[in-house]
N, C-alpha and C positions, 0 to 999 in steps of 0.2 A: 116386745120394748128393747131396743140397747141394750148393750152395756154401760152408757154414760149415763142414763138415765138415770140406771142402780145407784151409780155409785155416785152420781154428783149430787143425789134431792137431799145423804145431811147437812151437806154444804149451803144449800140451801136454804133450809133451813132455820140452818144459823144462825143464817143476812137477816131471810126475814123474821125471827125473832128479834134483833136491834136495830132492824129498818122499821118496823109498822110504829113502837113508838115518836116515832119521830117525822110521821105522817098525821097532816092537821085533816081531825075527823068528830065526827059527830059522837061515836064509842067505837070501842075497842075492834068489834066484829065490822064495823066499817072500815078500822085503822088496816087490820087484817088483810080486807078482801083488795082495800086499793093496793097494798105490799103484794101481793100475789100480782093482783095486774102491773106493773110497775116490776117484776121481774120476770113474768115473761114476755115484756114486751123488749127487755133486755134481752134477755136469752137468746127469742127471737132474734133482734139486731142480730145478735156476733153471731149466729151461726148462717144468716145471710153476707155477714165478712166471710166467714170461711168458706161458702159456697163460692165467693167471686174471686177467694184466692187462692182456691181450687182448682176453679177456672184459668184461672190465667199458668197455669202450668201443663195444656197441652200442649204439644206441640206442632209447628207447622203442618202441612198435608205434605209437605216439598218431597220429602224422600221415598216413599210408599214403601217402610224392607219394616217387614212383618216386627222387627221390634220397637217400632214408633206406633204400630198400628197397637202391638200390645201393652206401650205407658202410656197410650188416649186410651184405650179401655180400661185400665187401671183408675188411672186420672176420672172415666168418666162411672164409674164405682164407688170412689171417696163422693164427687157431688152427691150422686144419686144417695151414699149413707147419708148422711147430712144434710138434703131435704127432706128422707123419713125421719129424722128429729125434727127439724124444724112443723115437719104436718104432723107430729105426737104419733109417730108409727117404732 
């Protein structure tokens, strides 16, 4: 589990508690389940957006300098970390 998963849980639950009341459903259990599905989809969309933003930080391969290579490696590490969040690791 990553640090962000642990730290965002209370905020997610606070949003869910407010949102499930507005979700049309046959009963509370269905509304709560649909709310969690909506929040999961929203989180996944945000993580995919973050991955694309991070990928935009890659430097072109033109220079070949060690500093540029290290920078691109760090960007790759960030992309992988966000991807792991998306996969639920």
